[in-house]
Every structure is written in C-alpha cells, then in structure tokens.
C-alpha positions in Angstrom: -67.1 51.2 -26.2 -66.8 47.8 -24.4 -63.4 45.5 -26.1 -63.7 41.9 -26.5 -61.0 39.9 -25.1 -59.3 39.1 -28.2 -59.4 43.1 -28.4 -57.4 43.4 -25.4 -55.0 40.2 -26.0 -53.7 42.0 -28.9 -53.6 45.0 -26.9 -51.3 43.0 -25.1 -49.6 41.8 -27.5 -48.5 45.1 -28.7 -47.6 46.2 -25.0 -45.4 43.3 -23.5 -42.5 42.0 -25.0 -42.8 38.5 -26.0 -39.5 36.1 -25.0 -38.7 33.0 -26.2 -38.3 29.5 -24.1 -34.9 29.1 -25.6 -33.9 33.1 -24.8 -35.3 32.0 -21.3 -33.3 29.1 -20.9 -30.1 31.1 -21.4 -31.3 34.0 -19.1 -31.6 32.0 -16.4 -28.4 30.2 -17.0 -26.2 33.5 -16.7 -25.1 36.2 -14.8 -28.1 38.2 -13.4 -31.1 36.0 -14.2 -34.4 37.5 -14.6 -36.9 36.8 -11.7 -39.2 33.9 -13.4 -43.1 35.0 -12.3 -45.7 32.0 -12.7 -49.0 33.2 -12.9 -51.0 29.9 -13.5 -53.2 28.9 -10.4 -51.6 27.0 -7.5 -52.6 23.7 -9.1 -51.0 24.0 -12.2 -47.9 25.5 -10.5 -47.8 22.4 -8.0 -47.3 19.9 -11.1 -44.3 21.2 -12.6 -42.7 24.6 -12.8 -39.1 26.5 -13.8 -37.0 25.9 -10.7 -36.6 29.0 -8.8 -40.2 30.6 -10.2 -42.2 33.0 -7.3 -45.7 31.7 -8.2 -48.3 34.5 -8.2 -51.8 33.2 -9.5 -53.4 36.0 -12.1 -56.0 36.6 -10.3 -54.0 37.9 -7.1 -51.3 39.7 -8.9 -52.7 43.1 -8.1 -53.2 42.2 -4.7 -49.9 40.7 -3.9 -47.2 41.2 -6.4 -45.5 44.9 -4.5 -45.2 42.7 -1.2 -43.5 39.8 -3.2 -42.0 42.0 -5.6 -41.4 45.3 -4.5 -38.5 46.4 -6.7 -40.5 47.9 -9.8 -37.1 48.1 -12.0 -36.2 44.1 -11.2 -36.2 42.2 -15.1 -39.0 39.9 -14.9 -40.4 37.1 -17.1 -43.7 36.1 -16.8 -45.2 32.6 -18.0 -48.2 30.9 -17.8 -49.6 27.5 -19.5 -49.6 28.6 -23.3 -48.6 32.2 -23.1 -52.1 34.5 -22.7 -52.3 35.0 -19.1 -48.9 36.0 -18.9 -49.3 38.6 -21.9 -52.1 39.6 -19.6 -50.3 39.9 -16.3 -47.5 41.5 -18.1 -49.7 44.1 -19.0 -51.2 44.2 -15.4 -47.5 44.7 -14.1 -46.3 47.6 -16.7 -49.9 49.6 -16.0 -48.5 49.1 -11.8 -45.4 50.7 -12.7 -42.9 47.4 -13.6 -41.0 48.7 -16.3 -38.6 45.4 -17.3 -41.4 42.8 -18.2 -41.5 40.3 -20.7 -43.9 37.3 -21.2 -42.6 34.0 -22.3 -44.1 32.7 -25.4 -45.7 29.6 -25.6 -45.8 29.4 -22.0 -44.9 26.2 -19.5 -46.2 23.8 -22.2 -43.8 24.9 -24.9 -40.8 24.9 -21.6 -41.4 21.6 -20.9 -41.9 20.3 -24.4 -38.8 21.6 -25.6 -37.0 19.2 -23.3 -35.8 22.1 -20.7 -35.5 21.4 -17.3 -38.5 22.1 -14.6 -39.0 20.9 -11.0 -42.2 19.6 -9.2 -43.2 20.2 -5.6 -44.4 18.1 -3.3 -48.0 16.9 -4.0 -50.1 17.3 -1.3 -53.0 15.0 -0.5 -56.9 16.9 -0.6 -56.8 16.9 3.3 -53.3 18.0 3.6 -54.0 20.9 1.5 -57.1 21.9 3.7 -54.9 20.8 6.8 -51.9 23.0 6.2 -53.8 26.0 4.2 -52.9 28.3 6.8 -49.5 27.6 6.9 -49.5 27.9 2.6 -50.4 31.9 3.1 -47.4 32.3 5.1 -44.6 33.8 2.9 -42.3 32.1 5.3 -43.7 28.9 5.4 -45.7 28.2 2.1 -46.1 24.6 0.2 -42.2 24.6 0.0 -41.7 24.8 3.6 -44.7 22.5 4.6 -42.7 20.1 2.3 -40.0 20.6 4.9 -41.7 20.2 7.9 -43.1 16.9 6.3 -39.6 15.6 5.9 -38.1 16.5 9.3 -37.4 13.8 12.1 -37.6 15.4 15.5 -36.9 13.6 18.8 -38.8 14.6 21.9 -37.1 14.2 24.8 -40.1 13.4 27.7 -43.5 13.2 27.2 -44.4 15.3 30.1 -45.0 18.7 31.4 -42.7 20.0 28.6 -42.6 17.2 25.9 -46.5 17.6 25.8 -47.1 20.9 24.4 -43.7 20.4 21.8 -44.9 17.1 20.7 -48.7 18.1 20.6 -47.6 21.5 18.4 -45.0 20.0 16.1 -47.8 16.8 15.3 -50.4 19.7 14.7 -47.7 21.4 12.2 -47.1 18.6 10.3 -43.9 17.2 11.7 -43.2 14.0 10.0 -41.3 12.1 12.1 -41.9 12.4 16.1 -39.3 10.4 17.9 -40.7 10.4 21.6 -38.1 9.2 24.8 -39.6 8.3 27.8 -39.6 5.2 30.2 -42.3 6.5 32.7 -45.8 5.6 33.0 -49.0 8.1 33.6 -49.8 9.1 36.5 -52.9 11.0 37.8 -50.2 14.0 39.1 -49.3 14.2 35.4 -52.6 15.3 34.4 -52.4 19.1 35.8 -49.9 19.5 33.0 -49.0 17.1 30.8 -51.8 17.4 28.1 -50.8 14.7 25.8 -52.1 11.9 28.6 -56.2 11.6 30.1 -57.4 10.1 32.8 -57.9 6.4 31.1 -54.8 6.3 30.3 -53.1 6.1 34.0 -50.6 3.1 34.3 -49.9 3.3 30.8 -46.7 4.1 29.2 -46.0 7.8 28.3 -44.8 6.6 25.3 -47.9 5.2 24.1 -50.2 7.3 25.6 -48.3 10.3 23.5 -49.0 8.5 20.3 -52.4 7.9 20.5 -53.2 11.7 21.0 -50.4 12.3 18.5 -51.6 10.2 15.7 -54.8 11.0 16.6 -54.2 14.4 15.9 -52.3 14.1 12.9 -52.4 10.9 10.9 -49.2 12.4 8.6 -46.8 12.1 12.0 -45.1 8.4 12.5 -44.5 8.6 16.0 -41.5 6.3 17.0 -41.4 5.1 20.4 -38.7 4.8 22.7 -39.1 3.4 25.7 -35.6 3.6 27.6 -33.7 5.6 29.8 -31.0 7.2 27.9 -27.4 6.3 29.1 -23.8 7.1 27.2 -24.5 3.5 25.8 -27.5 4.3 23.6 -27.8 7.9 23.6 -26.0 8.2 20.5 -27.7 5.4 18.4 -31.1 7.0 19.5 -30.3 10.5 17.9 -28.4 9.5 14.8 -31.8 9.3 13.2 -33.0 12.7 13.6 -32.7 16.3 12.6 -33.3 18.0 15.8 -33.4 17.4 19.9 -35.6 18.7 21.9 -34.7 18.6 25.4 -37.4 18.6 27.7 -35.8 16.6 30.5 -36.3 17.9 33.9 -32.8 16.2 35.5 -29.2 17.3 35.1 -27.9 14.4 34.3 -29.4 13.5 31.3 -29.2 17.6 30.3 -25.5 17.4 30.4 -25.7 14.0 28.7 -28.0 15.2 26.0 -25.4 18.4 25.3 -22.9 16.6 25.0 -24.2 13.7 22.6 -25.8 16.8 20.6 -22.5 18.7 20.3 -20.4 15.4 19.4 -23.0 14.5 16.1 -23.4 17.9 15.2 -27.2 17.8 16.2 -29.2 21.1 17.4 -30.5 21.1 20.4 -33.7 22.9 21.7 -33.8 23.4 25.3 -36.4 24.0 27.8 -36.2 24.1 31.6 -38.9 25.1 34.3 -39.2 25.7 38.0 -42.5 26.5 39.8 -43.4 29.8 38.2 -40.8 30.4 35.9 -38.9 28.8 32.7 -36.4 29.5 29.9 -35.7 28.3 26.9 -32.8 28.6 24.0 -31.3 26.5 21.1 -28.1 25.2 21.2 -26.8 24.7 18.1 -23.0 23.4 17.2 -20.7 25.6 15.6 -23.2 28.4 15.6 -23.3 29.5 19.7 -22.8 28.3 23.1 -23.5 25.0 24.1 -25.2 23.9 27.9 -22.2 23.7 29.6 -20.8 27.0 28.3 -23.5 28.4 30.8 -23.0 25.6 33.4 -19.3 23.3 32.9 -20.7 20.7 35.8 -23.6 19.5 37.4 -24.8 21.0 41.0 -24.0 18.9 43.7 -26.8 16.6 45.0 -29.9 18.5 46.7 -29.0 22.1 45.2 -31.8 22.0 42.8 -34.9 19.8 44.0 -37.1 18.5 41.1 -40.7 19.6 39.8 -42.0 16.8 42.4 -40.4 18.4 45.4 -40.4 22.4 44.3 -43.9 21.9 42.6 -45.0 23.8 39.3 -47.7 25.7 37.9 -49.7 23.9 35.4 -49.8 26.1 32.4 -46.1 27.2 32.7 -44.4 23.8 30.9 -47.3 25.0 28.0 -45.5 28.4 27.5 -42.2 27.4 27.5 -43.0 23.9 25.6 -44.5 25.9 22.4 -41.6 28.4 22.8 -39.6 25.1 22.0 -42.0 24.1 19.6 -41.8 27.1 17.8 -37.9 27.4 17.5 -37.9 23.9 16.1 -40.4 24.7 13.7 -38.0 27.7 13.2 -34.7 25.8 12.5 -36.5 23.6 9.9 -37.6 26.2 8.1 -34.8 28.3 8.2 -37.2 31.1 9.3 -36.8 34.1 11.6 -34.1 34.5 14.1 -33.8 31.1 16.3 -32.7 31.8 20.1 -29.1 30.7 19.4 -26.7 32.5 21.7 -30.3 33.7 23.3 -32.4 32.7 26.1 -35.6 33.7 26.9 -36.7 33.5 30.2 -40.6 34.2 31.7 -41.2 34.8 35.2 -45.1 34.1 35.3 -46.1 35.6 38.5 -45.2 39.2 37.6 -45.3 38.4 33.6 -41.8 39.6 33.0 -40.3 37.9 29.6 -36.7 39.2 29.5 -34.0 38.2 26.8 -30.6 37.5 27.9 -27.5 37.0 25.6 -25.5 33.8 25.9 -21.7 33.5 24.7 -19.8 30.7 24.0 -17.0 30.0 26.4 -13.6 29.5 24.9 -12.8 27.9 27.8 -15.8 25.2 27.4 -14.7 21.7 28.5 -17.2 20.2 25.6 -17.1 23.1 23.0 -14.5 25.3 24.0 -11.1 25.9 21.9 -9.4 23.2 23.9 -12.3 20.7 25.0 -11.6 18.6 27.9 -14.6 16.0 27.5 -14.0 13.4 24.7 -16.6 11.2 25.8 -20.1 10.8 27.1 -20.7 10.8 30.9 -23.6 9.3 33.0 -23.8 11.4 36.4 -25.2 10.0 39.4 -27.2 11.1 42.6 -28.1 14.2 41.1 -31.4 16.0 41.9 -34.5 14.8 39.5 -32.8 11.1 39.8 -33.6 11.0 43.4 -37.3 12.0 42.7 -39.8 9.4 41.1 -41.8 12.2 38.7 -40.6 14.7 36.4 -41.9 17.5 34.4 -40.5 17.0 31.2 -39.1 13.2 30.9 -39.1 10.8 33.4 -36.5 10.3 36.3 -35.8 7.2 34.8 -35.6 8.3 30.8 -35.4 12.0 29.3 
C-alpha cells in the first residue's frame, strides 16, 4: 500500500535520531567533531551554512555521498533548512549502510536563530554561475575554489608566445587580477604563435592588445598593464602586489632577475621556456624546492643561446608550454594536485616525448643556498635575447 509523505516522515523520525542545535554546537567544538552534511539545494547553501559543512543536495545524495564520504562508520550530522529533508536524508543514508547518522532538529533556521556562528560563501552573479559551472562540478575546485581564483592576483611576464596562452587560459578560468608586463608592440611575425593579438593590432602595444582580448573573453578579469622594461630598480615594486609570477620571457637576463626577485620576496615563480621544437616548464617556490640558479648558477656567455628570432620556433609549441604554466598556476592557487615543484616537464614535439626530470635544491646555490652570496638584484647585459629585436614570451625590451 502506498504511503503518504507524512507517513514517510514519521518513519524517518523513528529511524533517525535527532540532535539539538546546542548539542551540535558542542560536538563541533570538541575533539573528533562529526561530519556536517548540508542536504539543502546549492542556492540555499550559498546563502549561508554551518562552517565546514559538506554540501550534497538531497536530490543527489544517493549518487554522490559514497564518493564524498567513503567511510560508512563516520559520525554524520545532517541538516536542512527546517529539519525534514535531513530526516529523510538520514533515512536514505542508513539504508545505504551509514551507521552513525543524526538529523539536526530545526535545521539551519534554528541554528541561525539561536545565534550560532555560520558562514556565507562568495555570492556569484547569475553570469558567473553559468560561466564557471563546469568548475563547480569539480571537487578540487567547486565554488570555494572558484572564489579563490577570482580573488587571485597573477603577474604574467610577457604577452608573447608563452604569455599569450598563459594569460588567455587564466582569464578564462576567472583569475581576478592579471598583470601583464611587456614593453613591445605587436608585429606581424608574432601572429604565428602569439594568440592574444590580431592582424588589425599590428603596431599596438602588446599590453593594450592583451587587455582588449582578455577583458573581451571574461569581463570578471581586471587587467593591469605594465608597459615597462623590468630592471633591478622596478621589479620589486611591480611584483609585490601579486600572489604568483608566471615567467614567459625568452632572455636570460630577465629570467635571472625574475628568479632572484621572487626568491627575495617569497613569491612562487611558474617558469617556462621554449626552443624550436622543444620546451619545458617547472615551478619554483621559495623554501619548497630549487630556484632557477640551482639549475644554472650564472647566465651563459653572449651568443651561446640564440633567441627565437634567431633560431625560430614552432608556432604551437608555446601554446603547449603556456598551457602547462597556466595549469600549474591554477594548481598553486587551489592548493590542488602536485605542482611541478622540484620537477621539470620537458616536451620534445617532433617525437612527442615527454620526460619528467627531478630537480634538487643546491645547498651551494648563490641565491637560495645555505650561504647565499647574492644579496642584491643584478642587471645582466649583453646576453642572448637582449641582442634580438623579437621575443617569444616577453619583449626583448621588457620581461
């Protein structure tokens, strides 16, 4: 015989123990607190919830809960807005084998009215809810992660071959503030690989062209133009306002300058470089692994390493390496996965060989070693890259 909704609720009352908001408050502040399970809709959760609660809407409970809470013996306190949905959710959980489930009497309404502390997540606009909807589905990102991305400040050194895909994908991902450092103008020879720019912008400053493209892609992103040449006198002032620096320059003097400035300021440096058909990427985080000078203590002598303008570069190569740099930047912001700290990814495109190499901090490194010998920034001159007029990650006149 079919049951009425009221009968189902009454059965849930008999099967699922209820717990008062006061008792929940004491449990959450004690040792071994229970898992707080919010079974309301996402819109309700977004407007306010118990601190640290896991959001699994009642309609998706049976589908998602085992992936999110694999331990069926874990203590769980489910709650909704008024206390009914959480009773039904608790009953469903018990049927699935969860043994220690309680329902918070009165729900979030009683908790809030009782004056207990609660949290409110970032309030996304309707456009943002749609724009980042695929991110929201990922446990490693979700709404909390997307809020981190929107609050992040990333400095891209160069709006060229590497800087283009880096900035483009970071803007698409919703990085709130993107700084672009470049002192060059768009040239027709750039368009084979530098996807931020277009034919009708030849002669336009690259930072201006980049800003047009990035804000056109995502109006959430604030683009800050740094139309300068980085040197020891200005780099610290530029990078101090950013969380992460993405190095897309193609000349050694700027790479060393950026490395040293990041080590001194404690800012992560997401590094990439390319040459003809091969490229590499790694992440330098001060105090957590090697720096660039651990690999190469000093710049090479003039003429030893030609620039892209001299040696050429396959147009899609910076797209591959730049995307890796963008990915690593996002991982750092989200604190997700395993960033390329102490590891270097090397890609040889003609054979499509991808090698992962371990990098170790050099205790004798002149910059980050046990007894560093470099204590101030150095402006290297007359090295490769500065002699050439073009670049592929940053201007020869700016990073």
